[in-house]
Each structure stands twice: as structure tokens, then as C-alpha cells.
C-alpha positions as CSV (number, residue, x, y, z in Angstrom):
1,M,0.1,0.3,-0.1
2,L,1.3,3.5,-0.8
3,G,0.9,6.4,1.8
4,A,0.6,10.2,1.1
5,I,1.5,13.0,3.3
6,V,0.1,16.2,2.5
7,L,1.5,19.1,4.2
8,A,-1.2,21.6,5.4
9,G,-1.6,24.0,8.2
10,G,-0.7,27.5,9.0
11,P,-1.7,30.8,7.5
12,S,-0.3,32.1,4.0
13,S,1.3,35.4,4.0
14,R,0.3,36.3,0.4
15,L,-3.0,35.3,0.7
16,G,-4.0,36.1,4.7
17,K,-5.5,32.9,5.5
18,N,-4.5,29.2,5.5
19,K,-4.5,28.4,2.0
20,A,-5.4,24.7,2.8
21,L,-8.5,25.9,3.4
22,I,-9.2,28.4,0.5
23,E,-12.2,27.0,-1.8
24,L,-11.6,26.5,-5.6
25,N,-14.9,25.5,-7.2
26,G,-16.4,24.9,-3.7
27,K,-14.1,22.6,-2.4
28,P,-11.1,23.5,0.0
29,L,-7.4,23.2,-1.7
30,L,-6.7,20.5,0.7
31,R,-9.6,18.5,-0.2
32,H,-8.8,18.5,-4.1
33,V,-5.4,16.7,-3.4
34,V,-6.5,14.3,-0.6
35,D,-9.2,13.2,-3.0
36,Q,-6.7,12.5,-5.9
37,C,-4.5,10.9,-3.4
38,I,-7.6,8.5,-2.0
39,S,-8.1,7.5,-5.8
40,I,-5.0,5.6,-5.8
41,D,-5.9,3.8,-2.7
42,A,-3.5,5.7,-0.7
43,K,-3.4,5.9,3.2
44,V,-3.4,9.7,3.6
45,V,-2.1,11.6,6.5
46,V,-2.4,15.3,6.5
47,V,0.0,17.4,8.5
48,I,-1.5,20.6,9.9
49,G,0.3,23.0,12.4
50,R,0.6,22.8,16.2
51,E,-1.8,25.8,16.8
52,D,-4.2,24.5,14.3
53,T,-7.8,23.1,15.5
54,L,-8.4,19.8,14.6
55,E,-12.2,20.2,14.1
56,V,-11.5,22.6,11.1
57,Y,-9.8,19.8,9.2
58,T,-12.0,16.8,10.4
59,R,-15.1,19.0,8.9
60,I,-13.9,18.7,5.4
61,L,-11.6,15.6,5.2
62,P,-12.9,12.1,5.0
63,Q,-12.9,10.0,8.1
64,N,-10.4,7.5,6.8
65,V,-7.8,10.5,6.6
66,E,-5.4,10.7,9.7
67,L,-4.4,14.0,11.1
68,A,-0.7,14.9,12.5
69,R,0.5,17.7,13.9
70,D,3.7,18.9,13.2
71,I,6.3,17.8,15.9
72,S,8.4,21.2,15.8
73,G,7.1,24.6,16.1
74,H,8.7,25.6,12.8
75,K,7.1,25.7,9.7
76,N,9.2,23.6,7.1
77,P,8.4,21.1,4.7
78,V,11.2,18.8,6.2
79,N,9.5,18.9,9.7
80,G,6.2,18.0,8.3
81,I,7.6,15.1,6.5
82,A,9.1,13.9,9.7
83,S,5.7,14.3,11.5
84,G,3.5,12.3,8.9
85,V,6.3,9.1,8.5
86,G,5.6,8.5,11.7
87,H,2.1,7.7,11.3
88,L,2.6,5.4,8.4
89,N,3.6,1.7,7.7
90,T,3.7,1.4,4.0
91,A,6.8,0.8,2.2
92,Y,6.6,4.5,0.0
93,T,4.9,7.4,0.5
94,L,3.9,10.2,-1.6
95,V,4.9,13.9,-0.5
96,L,2.5,16.5,-1.6
97,P,2.0,20.3,-0.9
98,C,-2.1,21.1,0.1
99,D,-2.0,24.1,-2.6
100,T,-1.7,22.1,-6.0
101,P,-5.6,21.2,-6.9
102,F,-4.8,19.9,-10.4
103,V,-2.6,17.2,-9.0
104,R,-3.3,14.0,-11.3
105,S,-3.8,10.5,-9.9
106,N,-2.2,8.9,-13.3
107,V,0.8,11.2,-12.6
108,L,0.9,9.9,-8.7
109,K,0.3,6.1,-10.0
110,F,3.1,6.6,-12.5
111,L,5.8,8.0,-10.2
112,F,5.0,5.0,-7.7
113,E,5.8,2.7,-10.4
114,K,9.1,4.4,-11.3
115,A,9.8,4.3,-7.5
116,Q,9.8,0.4,-7.1
117,G,13.7,-0.2,-6.1
118,Y,14.8,3.2,-5.3
119,D,15.3,5.5,-1.9
120,A,13.1,8.4,-3.8
121,V,11.6,9.4,-7.2
122,V,11.7,13.2,-7.7
123,P,10.4,15.2,-11.0
124,L,13.1,17.4,-12.4
125,W,12.6,20.2,-14.9
126,P,15.1,21.0,-17.6
127,N,16.4,24.2,-15.9
128,G,17.6,21.6,-13.2
129,H,15.3,22.4,-10.7
130,I,13.3,19.6,-9.0
131,E,10.0,19.2,-7.1
132,P,10.9,17.6,-4.0
133,L,7.1,18.1,-2.5
134,H,5.6,16.1,-5.6
135,A,7.8,13.0,-4.9
136,I,8.0,9.6,-3.6
137,Y,9.9,8.1,-1.0
138,N,10.8,5.0,0.3
139,L,10.2,5.5,4.0
140,E,12.9,3.0,5.6
141,P,16.2,5.2,4.0
142,T,13.8,8.2,4.7
143,R,13.5,8.1,8.7
144,C,17.2,7.4,8.7
145,A,18.3,10.2,6.0
146,L,15.8,12.5,8.5
147,Q,17.7,12.1,11.6
148,G,20.7,13.6,9.8
149,V,18.9,16.6,8.2
150,F,17.8,17.7,11.4
151,G,21.2,18.7,12.7
152,D,21.0,21.3,10.0
153,E,20.0,24.9,11.0
154,N,17.4,25.4,8.3
155,P,16.5,21.9,7.1
156,R,15.6,21.8,3.2
157,V,13.9,18.8,1.5
158,S,17.0,19.0,-0.8
159,N,19.1,18.2,2.0
160,L,16.9,15.2,2.7
161,I,17.3,14.2,-0.7
162,E,21.1,14.5,-0.7
163,R,21.2,11.8,2.3
164,L,19.6,9.5,0.3
165,E,21.7,6.7,-2.0
166,R,19.4,5.8,-4.7
167,V,17.2,8.9,-6.2
168,R,15.6,8.5,-9.6
169,Y,14.7,11.8,-11.3
170,I,12.1,11.8,-13.8
171,D,12.3,14.8,-16.4
172,T,9.0,16.7,-16.6
173,E,8.9,16.3,-20.3
174,E,8.0,12.6,-19.8
175,I,5.4,13.5,-17.6
176,K,3.8,15.8,-20.1
177,E,2.6,12.6,-21.9
178,L,0.3,12.1,-18.8
179,D,-0.2,15.9,-18.1
180,P,0.2,18.1,-20.9
181,L,0.3,21.2,-19.6
182,L,2.0,19.9,-16.4
183,A,-0.8,21.3,-14.3
184,S,0.0,18.6,-11.3
185,F,2.7,20.9,-10.2
186,M,0.9,24.6,-10.1
187,N,0.8,26.1,-6.6
188,I,-1.7,28.4,-5.3
189,N,0.3,31.2,-3.5
190,S,-1.7,34.2,-4.5
191,L,-5.0,35.7,-5.3
192,H,-4.1,36.2,-9.0
193,E,-3.2,32.1,-8.9
194,L,-6.5,31.4,-7.4
195,K,-8.1,33.3,-10.1
196,L,-6.2,31.7,-12.8
197,A,-7.2,28.6,-11.3
198,E,-10.8,29.2,-11.3
199,E,-10.1,30.4,-15.1
200,I,-8.7,26.7,-15.7
201,L,-11.6,25.0,-14.4
202,R,-14.3,27.1,-16.0
203,Y,-12.5,26.5,-19.3
204,S,-12.0,22.6,-18.5
205,E,-15.6,22.2,-17.6
206,A,-16.9,24.4,-21.1
207,S,-14.5,21.6,-22.7
208,I,-16.3,18.8,-21.7
209,A,-19.6,19.9,-22.3
210,I,-18.8,20.5,-25.7
């Protein structure tokens, strides 16, 4: 079984509120991501901030989704991953942010298939940038690597990946075959991007109607 850690919680400085709870097409951004994870039968753990109210999340999430509080007071993806892995006993886990509403289940399945025999599978852009928060990690070596990363002053997910021995990078051009616009990697970080996402949904719905 595949696990899925979805990083949520805490306010967004640019959006002025918790982006996980911001609605797109009548559904919280977080729920868009969680639903795609559930569709591939992943065990989902949503990591929230230490000060977040559990009830806010239980109201919008399915009962089979587990909530985990961040083990650190610092808002950092590495801390979020560490908080999530403690709730999983699967061989592999997805790691995803809560603000990518167009993530596609077929892309997630593809990455999982490519992960077999590796410590991590990470999408790679042509310019050399990686997508460590749209990746799959082998839990056993990842737990070991996390212990070393915590010694860093400001741990980054890239530092975690550097400590893994067998990392497979998947060119985003290859992912385009499943997701032509690479919309799976679109983050909602501003009101402008939220409006753009709404336009994309309207266009998609209009295309289906035709």
C-alpha cells in the first residue's frame, strides 16, 4: 500500500489565511489534493500546524484520513515530512503540498511505479530544478536520512534527498505524456493564481460540455 503525506496548516502571508482551507470550485484546496490520493488507494496523513484546530480539518476531510500535528514549532516541509512518516507503515509515501489542486492521479501512479527499488523518485525540470514536494519516498531510508537532516540549522527537502543513496529523477517532459500542461505542479500562492485556477476549471468544464 502507498502512503501519502499532505502538508497543510498555518496561514499564508500572501493569501492572508490558511491556504489549505481556501475553496476552489466549492471545495478546499486541501480536499482537491486528498481526493486524488484516495483515488489511488493511498493511506493519507495530513500534517497540520501545532496551533491549528483539529475540528476545522475533520469537518472537510473523509474519516479515513489521519491528521498529524507538526512535531516542531517551525513551519518547514522537512518537519512536516518527519511528522507524517511517524503515522505510516507503508513501504513508500507520496509527499504533496496542500495547494496543488490539479495534481493528477495518473501522474501519482506513474511516479509510484517508477519508485520501485529506489529511495526516492523526484520530478526534474529541464532547468535543473526539482520538485521534492511532488515526489515519492521509500520510508525506511527516508526515516534514517531525516535523523541527519535535523542537525541542520534550516533543513531543506533537498538536503534530505542528498542523504538518500538511490534517487531516481524523472524528467517533467516524460510526465507531460500524462499531464500535457504539467498542471499537477501548479501551486496556489496568491489571489492571482487562485483566479487563474478558477479560469482553468471553467475552461475545462466548458470543454467537457462541448
